[in-house]
GUSE-338395 format. One line per field, with one value per atom (N, C-alpha, C, O): z, x, y; residue number from 0. Coordinates in steps of 0.1 Angstrom, whole numbers. Layout:
zz	Z ...
xx	X ...
yy	Y ...
nr	NUM ...
// end
This chain:
zz	1274 1286 1298 1300 1307 1319 1330 1334 1335 1346 1359 1367 1360 1373 1384 1381 1396 1407 1405 1407 1400 1398 1387 1389 1377 1366 1371 1367 1379 1384 1395 1396 1404 1416 1418 1429 1407 1408 1413 1414 1415 1418 1433 1441 1436 1449 1459 1471 1454 1462 1468 1479 1462 1467 1481 1490 1483 1496 1507 1518 1503 1513 1516 1527 1506 1508 1517 1526 1516 1525 1539 1548 1541 1554 1560 1572 1552 1557 1561 1571 1552 1555 1567 1576 1569 1580 1593 1603 1593 1604 1608 1620 1598 1601 1606 1616 1601 1605 1618 1625 1623 1636 1647 1658 1643 1653 1661 1670 1660 1667 1661 1651 1667 1661 1660 1650 1670 1670 1658 1652 1655 1644 1631 1622 1630 1618 1615 1603 1625 1624 1620 1615 1623 1621 1606 1599 1602 1588 1585 1594 1572 1568 1568 1565 1572 1572 1557 1549 1554 1541 1537 1525 1546 1543 1540 1531 1547 1545 1531 1524 1528 1515 1504 1494 1505 1495 1493 1482 1504 1504 1497 1491 1498 1492 1478 1474 1472 1459 1448 1438 1450 1441 1441 1451 1431 1432 1443 1446 1450 1461 1458 1455 1460 1458 1472 1480 1475 1487 1485 1476 1492 1490 1503 1513 1503 1515 1514 1505 1523 1523 1531 1528 1541 1549 1554 1565 1548 1552 1566 1573 1569 1582 1593 1604 1591 1602 1600 1610 1589 1587 1583 1586 1577 1573 1559 1549 1558 1545 1542 1551 1529 1525 1516 1507 1519 1511 1503 1509 1490 1481 1475 1469 1478 1473 1467 1475 1454 1448 1450 1448 1455 1458 1473 1477 1480 1494 1497 1490 1508 1512 1527 1535 1531 1546 1549 1543 1558 1562 1576 1585 1577 1589 1590 1580 1602 1604 1607 1616 1600 1603 1598 1587 1607 1604 1599 1590 1604 1600 1585 1578 1582 1568 1558 1547 1562 1554 1552 1541 1563 1561 1552 1544 1552 1543 1529 1520 1527 1513 1508 1496 1516 1512 1508 1498 1516 1512 1499 1491 1497 1484 1472 1462 1474 1464 1461 1449 1471 1468 1461 1451 1465 1458 1444 1435 1441 1427 1418 1406 1425 1417 1412 1403 1418 1414 1401 1396
xx	872 881 872 864 875 868 874 885 867 872 864 864 858 851 861 872 856 865 870 882 861 865 877 886 875 885 898 909 898 910 917 929 909 914 912 912 910 907 919 930 916 927 927 921 934 935 942 940 952 959 950 953 939 929 924 923 921 917 927 924 940 951 952 955 950 951 940 943 928 917 921 919 926 930 941 940 951 961 956 960 947 942 933 934 925 916 925 921 935 944 950 951 955 961 951 954 939 929 923 918 924 918 929 926 941 952 956 964 949 952 963 969 965 974 989 995 993 1007 1009 1020 1000 1001 1001 1008 992 991 1003 1007 1010 1022 1035 1044 1034 1046 1048 1038 1060 1063 1057 1056 1053 1048 1059 1070 1055 1064 1065 1057 1074 1076 1063 1059 1057 1045 1034 1026 1033 1022 1024 1014 1036 1039 1035 1030 1039 1036 1021 1016 1014 999 993 982 999 993 999 998 1006 1012 1002 1004 990 979 974 976 966 960 950 943 951 942 936 943 922 916 912 905 915 912 903 906 892 881 879 876 879 875 860 854 853 838 832 821 839 834 846 852 850 862 861 871 849 847 849 855 844 846 859 863 866 879 877 885 865 862 867 865 873 879 874 869 874 871 882 885 887 897 889 882 891 884 895 904 893 902 893 886 894 885 871 867 863 849 847 835 857 857 859 866 853 855 857 850 867 870 869 876 860 859 866 866 873 880 881 878 884 885 900 906 905 919 919 922 916 915 929 929 940 953 955 960 952 953 945 949 932 923 929 928 935 941 953 954 961 972 967 973 957 952 946 947 939 933 944 943 955 966 972 976 974 980 970 975 958 948 948 947 948 949 961 961 972 985 985 990 980 979 969 971 959 949 953 947 964 969 976 981
yy	1391 1389 1388 1396 1378 1375 1384 1382 1394 1402 1401 1410 1389 1387 1383 1381 1384 1379 1365 1363 1357 1343 1342 1335 1350 1350 1356 1351 1366 1372 1364 1364 1358 1353 1338 1333 1330 1316 1308 1313 1295 1286 1282 1289 1271 1266 1276 1276 1283 1293 1303 1309 1306 1316 1312 1320 1299 1294 1296 1300 1293 1295 1310 1314 1318 1333 1338 1346 1333 1336 1333 1341 1321 1317 1326 1329 1329 1338 1352 1357 1358 1371 1370 1379 1360 1358 1357 1364 1350 1348 1362 1365 1369 1382 1392 1399 1392 1403 1399 1408 1387 1383 1383 1379 1385 1383 1395 1394 1407 1419 1427 1423 1439 1449 1443 1446 1436 1431 1422 1422 1413 1404 1412 1409 1422 1430 1438 1440 1442 1450 1441 1447 1429 1420 1417 1416 1416 1412 1398 1390 1396 1383 1373 1376 1361 1350 1345 1349 1336 1331 1323 1324 1316 1308 1317 1315 1328 1338 1345 1347 1348 1354 1344 1349 1332 1322 1320 1319 1320 1318 1330 1329 1342 1354 1357 1368 1348 1350 1348 1341 1355 1355 1369 1377 1373 1387 1388 1379 1399 1402 1416 1425 1417 1430 1435 1428 1447 1453 1465 1473 1465 1475 1482 1476 1496 1503 1504 1511 1498 1498 1509 1513 1514 1526 1533 1529 1544 1551 1557 1557 1562 1568 1558 1562 1546 1536 1528 1521 1530 1523 1508 1500 1505 1492 1488 1496 1477 1472 1458 1451 1454 1441 1435 1442 1424 1417 1406 1398 1407 1397 1388 1392 1375 1364 1353 1347 1351 1341 1345 1357 1336 1340 1343 1343 1344 1347 1362 1369 1367 1380 1380 1374 1388 1389 1404 1412 1408 1422 1424 1416 1436 1439 1454 1461 1459 1473 1477 1471 1487 1492 1506 1509 1515 1529 1535 1543 1530 1534 1530 1539 1518 1514 1522 1526 1525 1533 1547 1552 1553 1566 1566 1575 1555 1554 1553 1559 1544 1543 1555 1559 1563 1576 1586 1593 1586 1595 1591 1600 1578 1574 1577 1582 1575 1578 1593 1597 1601 1616 1620 1628 1614 1617 1613 1620 1601 1596 1603 1604 1609 1616 1630 1635 1635 1648 1648 1658
nr	0 0 0 0 1 1 1 1 2 2 2 2 3 3 3 3 4 4 4 4 5 5 5 5 6 6 6 6 7 7 7 7 8 8 8 8 9 9 9 9 10 10 10 10 11 11 11 11 12 12 12 12 13 13 13 13 14 14 14 14 15 15 15 15 16 16 16 16 17 17 17 17 18 18 18 18 19 19 19 19 20 20 20 20 21 21 21 21 22 22 22 22 23 23 23 23 24 24 24 24 25 25 25 25 26 26 26 26 27 27 27 27 28 28 28 28 29 29 29 29 30 30 30 30 31 31 31 31 32 32 32 32 33 33 33 33 34 34 34 34 35 35 35 35 36 36 36 36 37 37 37 37 38 38 38 38 39 39 39 39 40 40 40 40 41 41 41 41 42 42 42 42 43 43 43 43 44 44 44 44 45 45 45 45 46 46 46 46 47 47 47 47 48 48 48 48 49 49 49 49 50 50 50 50 51 51 51 51 52 52 52 52 53 53 53 53 54 54 54 54 55 55 55 55 56 56 56 56 57 57 57 57 58 58 58 58 59 59 59 59 60 60 60 60 61 61 61 61 62 62 62 62 63 63 63 63 64 64 64 64 65 65 65 65 66 66 66 66 67 67 67 67 68 68 68 68 69 69 69 69 70 70 70 70 71 71 71 71 72 72 72 72 73 73 73 73 74 74 74 74 75 75 75 75 76 76 76 76 77 77 77 77 78 78 78 78 79 79 79 79 80 80 80 80 81 81 81 81 82 82 82 82 83 83 83 83 84 84 84 84 85 85 85 85 86 86 86 86 87 87 87 87 88 88 88 88
// end
């Protein structure tokens, strides 16, 4: 079984997903807090891998296809850490 990023996230929709994630992460807090539009949801209708690269700094990386988008969101990292602790129990 192919479990590479390419195998998990291949296809043309991946490029659209990267564009949507890039636009969201560069749009500021108000854009990040807004609900996704129908077009954004459709573009992200593919598997997305989110990795916390530095919890102290609040840095995350979104992997879509062979593309990676890095951004900082301390609030999101805190939420993910709480979920991870809850699930680990």
